[in-house]
C-alpha positions in Angstrom: -13.1 10.0 28.6 -16.1 10.1 26.3 -16.8 13.2 24.1 -20.0 13.0 22.1 -20.0 9.3 22.8 -16.5 8.8 21.4 -13.4 8.2 23.5 -10.2 10.2 23.1 -8.4 7.0 22.2 -11.0 6.2 19.4 -10.6 9.8 18.0 -6.8 9.5 17.9 -7.0 6.0 16.3 -9.5 7.2 13.8 -7.2 10.1 12.8 -4.3 7.7 12.4 -6.4 5.4 10.3 -7.7 8.2 8.1 -4.3 9.8 7.5 -2.5 6.5 6.9 -5.2 5.1 4.5 -5.4 8.3 2.5 -1.7 8.7 2.3 -1.4 5.1 1.2 -3.8 5.7 -1.7 -1.0 7.7 -3.3 2.3 6.2 -2.2 2.0 2.8 -3.9 0.5 4.5 -7.0 3.4 7.0 -7.3 6.1 4.2 -6.6 4.5 2.1 -9.3 4.1 4.9 -11.8 7.8 5.7 -11.4 8.5 2.2 -12.5 6.1 2.2 -15.4 7.4 5.6 -16.6 10.9 4.3 -16.4 10.0 1.2 -18.4 8.3 3.3 -21.1 11.2 5.6 -21.5 13.6 2.6 -21.6 11.6 1.1 -24.4 11.9 4.4 -26.3 15.7 4.3 -25.8 15.9 0.7 -27.0 13.4 0.8 -29.8 13.6 4.5 -30.9 9.8 4.4 -31.1 8.5 7.9 -30.4 5.2 6.4 -29.1 7.1 5.2 -26.0 8.6 8.6 -25.4 5.2 10.2 -25.6 3.9 7.5 -23.2 6.6 8.3 -20.7 5.9 12.0 -20.9 2.1 11.6 -20.8 1.9 9.1 -17.9 4.7 11.0 -16.2 2.2 13.9 -15.7 -0.1 11.6 -13.6 3.0 10.3 -11.8 4.0 13.8 -10.8 0.5 14.6 -9.6 0.4 11.5 -7.4 3.9 12.3 -6.1 2.9 15.8 -5.1 -0.2 14.7 -3.3 1.7 11.9 -1.6 4.2 14.4 -0.2 1.4 16.6 1.2 -0.5 13.7 2.8 2.8 12.4 4.2 3.5 15.7 6.0 0.0 15.6 7.5 0.6 12.1 8.7 3.8 13.0 10.4 2.1 16.0 12.0 -0.6 13.9 13.6 2.1 11.5 14.9 3.6 14.4 16.9 0.2 15.8 18.0 -1.7 12.6 19.0 1.1 10.1 19.9 3.7 12.0 21.8 4.1 9.2 24.4 4.8 6.8 21.6 7.4 9.2 20.3 9.0 9.3 23.7 9.1 5.5 24.0 10.1 4.8 20.4 11.9 7.9 19.3 15.4 6.5 19.3 14.4 3.6 17.1 11.6 5.1 15.0 13.4 8.3 14.3 16.6 6.8 12.8 15.0 5.2 9.7 12.6 8.1 9.2 15.5 10.6 9.2 17.5 8.5 6.7 14.3 8.3 4.5 14.0 12.1 4.5 17.6 13.0 4.1 18.7 10.3 1.7 15.8 8.6 -0.2 13.4 11.5 -0.4 16.2 13.9 -1.3 17.3 11.6 -4.1 13.8 11.3 -5.4 13.3 15.1 -5.4 16.6 15.9 -7.1 16.2 13.4 -9.9 12.5 14.2 -10.5 13.5 17.8 -11.2 16.3 16.6 -13.6 13.8 14.3 -15.3 11.1 16.9 -15.6 13.2 19.7 -17.1 15.9 18.1 -19.2 14.2 16.2 -22.0 16.0 18.4 -24.6 19.3 18.7 -22.6 20.5 15.2 -22.3 20.8 12.2 -24.6 18.0 9.7 -24.2 20.3 7.1 -22.7 21.4 9.5 -20.0 17.9 11.1 -19.4 16.3 7.7 -18.8 18.7 7.1 -15.9 17.0 10.0 -14.0 13.6 8.3 -13.8 15.2 5.0 -12.9 17.0 6.8 -10.0 13.6 8.3 -9.0 12.1 4.8 -8.9 15.1 3.5 -6.9 14.8 6.4 -4.5 11.1 5.8 -4.0 11.7 2.1 -3.3 14.5 2.9 -0.8 12.2 5.4 0.8 9.7 2.6 1.3 12.4 0.4 2.8 13.2 2.9 5.6 9.5 3.5 6.4 8.9 -0.2 6.5 12.0 -0.7 8.7 10.2 1.3 11.3 6.9 -0.4 10.8 8.5 -3.9 10.9 9.9 -3.1 14.3 6.4 -2.2 15.5 5.3 -5.7 14.2 8.3 -7.6 15.5 10.6 -5.7 17.8 14.3 -6.6 17.4 17.7 -5.2 18.2 16.6 -3.1 21.2 17.0 -2.7 24.9 14.7 -1.0 27.4 16.4 1.8 29.4 14.8 4.4 31.6 11.4 3.3 30.4 12.2 3.8 26.7 13.2 1.5 23.9 16.7 2.2 22.7 18.4 0.8 19.6 20.9 -1.9 20.4 22.0 -2.5 16.7 21.2 -0.6 13.6 22.1 -3.5 11.4 19.9 -5.6 13.7 16.9 -3.5 12.6 17.7 -4.1 9.0 18.0 -7.9 9.6 14.5 -8.0 11.0 12.9 -11.0 9.2 9.5 -9.2 9.2 11.1 -6.4 7.1 12.2 -8.7 4.3 8.7 -10.1 3.7 6.9 -6.9 4.4 9.1 -4.7 2.1 8.8 -6.8 -1.1 5.1 -7.4 -0.5 4.4 -3.6 -0.2 6.7 -2.6 -3.1 5.5 -5.4 -5.5 1.9 -4.4 -4.5 2.8 -0.8 -5.4 3.9 -1.9 -8.9 0.8 -3.9 -9.3 -1.4 -1.0 -8.2 0.0 1.4 -10.8 0.0 -1.2 -13.5 -3.7 -2.0 -13.2 -4.6 1.7 -12.6 -2.8 2.6 -15.9 -4.4 -0.4 -17.7 -7.8 0.7 -16.4 -7.3 4.3 -17.6 -6.1 3.1 -21.0 -9.1 0.8 -21.2 -11.6 3.7 -20.7 -9.9 5.7 -23.5 -10.0 2.6 -25.8 -13.7 2.4 -25.1 -13.9 6.0 -26.3 -11.9 4.9 -29.4 -9.3 7.6 -28.7 -5.6 7.3 -29.7 -6.0 3.5 -30.1 -2.3 2.8 -30.8 -1.1 4.9 -27.9 -3.5 3.4 -25.4 -3.1 -0.1 -26.7 0.6 0.0 -26.1 0.1 1.6 -22.7 -2.4 -1.0 -21.7 -0.1 -3.9 -22.7 2.8 -2.4 -20.7 0.5 -2.1 -17.7 -0.8 -5.6 -18.1 2.6 -7.2 -18.5 3.9 -5.3 -15.4 0.7 -6.1 -13.6 0.8 -9.8 -14.3 4.4 -10.2 -13.2 4.1 -8.3 -10.0 0.6 -9.6 -9.1 2.1 -13.1 -9.1 5.1 -11.9 -7.1 2.9 -10.1 -4.6 0.9 -13.2 -4.0 4.0 -15.3 -3.6 5.7 -12.9 -1.1 2.3 -12.5 0.6 2.5 -16.2 1.4 5.9 -15.8 2.9 4.6 -12.9 5.0 1.8 -15.1 6.2 4.3 -17.6 7.5 5.9 -14.8 9.6 2.5 -13.8 10.9 1.8 -17.3 12.0 5.0 -17.2 14.1 5.0 -13.6 15.3 1.4 -12.6 15.6 -0.8 -15.8 15.9 -3.9 -13.8 17.0 -3.8 -11.8 13.8 -3.6 -15.0 11.7 -6.4 -16.7 13.6 -8.6 -13.6 13.1 -7.9 -13.5 9.3 -9.1 -17.1 9.2 -12.1 -16.6 11.6 -10.9 -19.3 14.0 -12.1 -19.1 17.6 -11.6 -22.7 18.6 -8.5 -24.8 17.8 -9.0 -26.6 14.5 -8.7 -30.3 13.9 -5.9 -31.9 12.0 -6.0 -31.4 9.1 -7.6 -27.9 9.2 -10.3 -26.8 6.9 -10.3 -23.3 5.3 -13.4 -21.2 5.6 -14.1 -19.5 2.2 -16.9 -17.4 3.8 -18.2 -17.4 7.3 -20.7 -15.8 9.6 -19.6 -14.4 13.0 -21.2 -14.0 16.4 -18.6 -11.7 17.9 -20.5 -11.3 21.2 -20.3 -15.0 22.0 -17.0 -15.4 20.1 -18.0 -18.1 17.7 -18.6 -18.8 14.0 -22.3 -19.3 13.1 -21.9 -20.8 9.7 -19.2 -21.3 7.1 -18.4 -22.8 3.7 -15.2 -24.8 4.1 -12.6 -26.5 1.9 -11.1 -29.6 3.6 -7.3 -29.5 4.4 -6.8 -26.2 2.7 -6.0 -24.2 5.9 -3.3 -26.7 6.8 -1.9 -26.3 3.2 -2.0 -22.5 3.4 -0.5 -22.4 6.9 2.2 -25.1 6.8 2.4 -26.0 3.0 1.3 -29.5 3.8 -2.0 -31.2 4.1 -1.7 -31.8 7.9 -1.5 -29.7 11.0 -3.9 -27.9 13.3 -4.2 -24.2 13.9 -4.7 -22.5 17.2 -7.9 -20.5 17.7 -8.3 -17.0 19.1 -9.6 -18.4 22.4 -6.4 -20.4 23.1 -4.1 -17.6 21.9 -5.9 -15.1 24.2 -5.2 -17.4 27.2 -1.5 -17.7 26.2 -1.2 -13.9 25.8 -2.7 -13.4 29.2 -0.3 -15.9 30.8 2.6 -14.1 29.1 1.7 -10.5 29.7 -0.6 -10.2 32.7 2.3 -9.5 35.0 3.3 -6.5 32.9 0.1 -5.1 31.5 -2.6 -6.5 33.9 -5.3 -9.1 33.6 -7.9 -6.8 32.1 -6.3 -6.6 28.7 -8.4 -7.7 25.7 -6.2 -9.4 23.2 -8.9 -10.2 20.7 -8.7 -8.3 17.4 -11.6 -7.4 15.1 -12.2 -10.8 13.4 -14.8 -9.7 10.8 -12.7 -6.8 9.5 -9.6 -8.9 9.3 -11.4 -12.0 7.8 -13.1 -10.1 5.0 -10.1 -7.8 4.4 -7.9 -10.8 3.9 -10.3 -12.3 1.4 -10.7 -9.1 -0.6 -6.9 -8.6 -0.7 -6.1 -12.2 -1.7 -9.1 -12.5 -4.1 -8.0 -9.2 -5.8 -4.5 -10.7 -6.4 -6.0 -13.8 -8.2 -8.4 -11.5 -10.1 -5.5 -9.3 -11.3 -3.7 -12.4 -12.7 -6.8 -13.5 -14.5 -7.7 -10.2 -16.2 -4.0 -9.6 -17.1 -3.8 -12.9 -18.9 -7.1 -12.3 -20.7 -6.1 -8.7 -21.7 -2.7 -9.8 -23.0 -4.3 -12.7 -24.9 -6.9 -10.6 -26.6 -4.4 -7.8 -27.4 -1.6 -10.0 -28.8 0.0 -8.9 -32.0 -0.9 -11.9 -34.1 -4.6 -11.5 -33.4 -5.6 -8.3 -31.7 -9.3 -8.5 -30.9 -9.3 -6.4 -27.7 -11.3 -3.6 -29.2 -14.1 -6.1 -29.9 -14.0 -7.4 -26.3 -15.8 -4.4 -24.8 -16.8 -6.4 -21.8 -13.2 -6.9 -21.0 -12.4 -3.3 -21.5 -15.2 -2.4 -19.0 -13.8 -4.9 -16.5 -10.3 -3.4 -16.9 -11.7 0.1 -16.6 -13.6 -0.5 -13.4 -10.7 -2.5 -12.0 -8.5 0.5 -11.8 -10.0 1.2 -8.4 -9.5 -2.3 -7.1 -5.8 -2.1 -6.2 -6.5 0.8 -3.9 -9.2 -1.2 -2.1 -6.8 -4.2 -1.9 -4.0 -2.0 -0.5 -6.3 -0.5 2.1 -7.4 -4.0 3.2 -3.8 -5.0 3.6 -3.0 -2.2 5.9 -6.2 -2.8 7.9 -4.9 -6.3 8.5 -1.4 -5.1 9.3 -2.4 -2.4 11.8 -5.7 -3.7 13.3 -4.2 -7.2 13.7 -1.6 -5.8 16.0 -4.1 -4.5 18.5 -3.8 -3.8 21.5 -0.2 -3.1 20.8 1.4 -0.2 19.0 4.7 -2.0 19.4 4.0 -5.7 19.6 4.5 -7.0 23.1 6.2 -3.8 24.3 3.8 -0.8 24.3 0.0 -0.5 24.0 -2.0 1.8 21.8 -3.7 3.2 24.9 -0.3 4.1 26.5 0.9 5.9 23.4 -1.7 8.7 23.1 -0.6 12.2 23.9 -1.7 13.1 27.5 -2.1 16.8 26.7 -4.3 16.6 23.6 -7.9 17.6 24.1 -11.2 16.5 22.6 -11.5 19.8 20.9 -8.0 19.4 19.3 -9.0 15.9 18.0 -12.4 16.9 16.6 -11.0 20.0 15.0 -8.0 18.2 13.4 -10.1 15.2 12.3 -12.6 17.5 10.5 -9.8 19.7 9.1 -7.8 16.7 7.8 -10.9 15.1 6.3 -11.7 18.3 4.4 -8.1 18.6 3.2 -8.0 15.0 2.1 -11.3 15.4 0.3 -9.9 18.4 -1.5 -6.6 16.7 -2.4 -8.3 13.6 -3.6 -10.8 15.6 -5.7 -8.0 17.5 -7.3 -6.0 14.4 -8.0 -9.0 12.8 -9.8 -9.9 16.0 -11.6 -6.5 16.7 -13.0 -5.8 13.1 -13.9 -9.1 13.0 -15.7 -8.3 16.2 -17.4 -5.0 14.9 -18.5 -6.7 11.8 -20.0 -9.3 13.8 -21.8 -6.6 16.1 -23.3 -4.8 12.9 -24.4 -1.3 12.5 -25.7 -2.0 14.8 -28.6 -1.7 17.7 -26.2 2.0 16.9 -26.0 2.5 17.7 -29.7 1.5 21.3 -29.1 5.0 21.9 -27.6 6.9 19.2 -29.4 9.9 21.4 -29.8 10.1 22.3 -26.2 8.5 19.6 -24.2 8.1 20.1 -20.5 6.4 18.0 -17.9 6.3 20.8 -15.3 3.1 20.4 -13.4 3.2 24.1 -12.5 3.4 25.3 -16.1 0.4 26.9 -17.7 -1.7 24.3 -19.5 0.3 21.3 -18.2 -3.0 19.5 -17.6 -5.2 21.0 -20.3 -5.4 21.5 -24.1 -4.2 25.1 -23.6 
């Protein structure tokens, strides 16, 4: 059914994409900020340097903001699941519901309790005890991600299930946790979250250094961000390579699309750095290639061919036509996946480069960072890049699974709520967009206000420090 030239399925998919992408702006950032705050407070406990305590309290404000916005956007995302994808819930509820329930009752509860303890007990516990609270918050947020990704990994690679009465039922809970997709997806997402917050923090610090404000404070903050960013950017790239190996096995169409391969390659396979597409006729129009590189990336050796989308489409028809019919289209959007993969992977390499440069120019023996204004500008503008890279990663993850919502078991078209109307979808899409715009604007506004106020604002209440985001003047000079 078309409404204003847009199908109901497209409206529902757009809403899922909008809520997921916006929610995922804040989730990795808050997970990573919990780690950075914990590291800063740990440095204070070990070194007894009050700068690190002030850093933990100051950056903790921005962490709390991102956590609050992430909770609100997560609630909206769950609501749209129930409204737009009720048939999916009926089919997958037994499996999808279990990890989500554990996430809410265990991991999120753990986060919430220890965030409260961390916020309000700076003057009530010894530093060595108080720092445990923020580490437990970080642990809770990571465990929360584990349960969410347990559900998502099943959608990518169904395991430990049986079909009964037209529904997927869990055959083994431990089997869900043993899903090989989970143990490459989880570290890739969490390491990416740490990388996101690290370079966002480094970028915010760089802008304040350009303003020549609180140089010692922001210099230390920037170096913490760059060290964490360097370590986890390397780990994210490494685990991303392992995840690619799983995609080659489990979702070959996704992999072929990320590499822009329509026809089977030769042996060895060349890698297209950039490429033009003729999606109508399903062919590449031009490309700049590196010989043997695709074989190396795919098989970790300089030999081996790679199947193209045309071959994989025929194989999928042969496998699934009896169940889903011969009119299924198994091609995924190649241009979106091709460029998203290059932006994501290129961002990882870029993060490693700027982290090394930033740490080199800010080293203790010869700190010349303040004179390298070009690098500070690069770091400053780069604070937005992790969010773009994360979005590209999720576009690959979700669009690359099309037409499945659960790979090989249930299609996106079958999962849409039968009772939802066009008016419902248009109204909720517009409403959610306005809410997200407001929430995003508030997050940017209050984060900027916190940065402008600077760490000196903490000294106004030095005898009774609170990081309560609801207290008067928490994000201002007042």
